[in-house]
N, C-alpha and C positions, 0 to 999 in steps of 0.2 A: 814283138809278136812272133818272130821266128828265131830259132837258134841256128847257128852256123858252126860246122866243124869241117876240118880239112882231112882228106884221105888221099895221100900222095898229091896228084895234080888236081884233084876234084874238090870242089866246095859242095858240101852237103847241107841242105837247109831242111829243118824239121819244125813242125808246129808243136806247141806245148800240149801235154795231155789234158791239162785243165785250161779250157779256152774261155776267153771273155765273150760276153753275149754278142758284142759287135763282130768279133771274128767269126762266131758261129753263123750269124746272119749273112756275112759276106761269103762264107764257104757254101752255104745253101744256095745263094744266088749264083755262084760260080758253077755249082753242080747242075743247076737248071740250064745255064748257058752251054755247058759242055754237052748236054743232050741235044741241043738244037743248032748250034753254030758249026758250020762246015769246017772252019779252021781247027776247032777242037777235035772233030772227027778225024781229020787228016793227021793231027799230032798224035792221037791215040793209036792210029795204025802204025805210025813211025815208031812209037814207044814199044808196041808189041814186037816189031821186028828187032829192035835193039835188045829187048829182053831175051829173045831167042839166040841172038848172035854175039852179044857183047858180054864180056866178063868183068868189065871195070865200070865203076867200082862195085865189087861183088856185094858189099854190105848194103848198098842202096837197093840193088835189084832183089836181094833176098828179103829185105824189110818191106819193099813195096809189093811183093808177091804174097805176103801173109794175108790170108783171108780172101784172096781173089781167085776167080776162076779164069782159065785161059780163054781168050777170045779167038 
């Protein structure tokens, strides 16, 4: 389901562009949980701080920022 690549000390996991129906269903469920679960909210705040202060691995932050607005 996920592909893994290494960039220096980082392992970077990505999902395929063409996704199986089961994976799409699971991602939609995860998206719903992320909107209501306090753990996800806390983690999103931490991620936002990392994006502003961290430069490693640059490729991951650049890729994850595509199409997103700053929070």
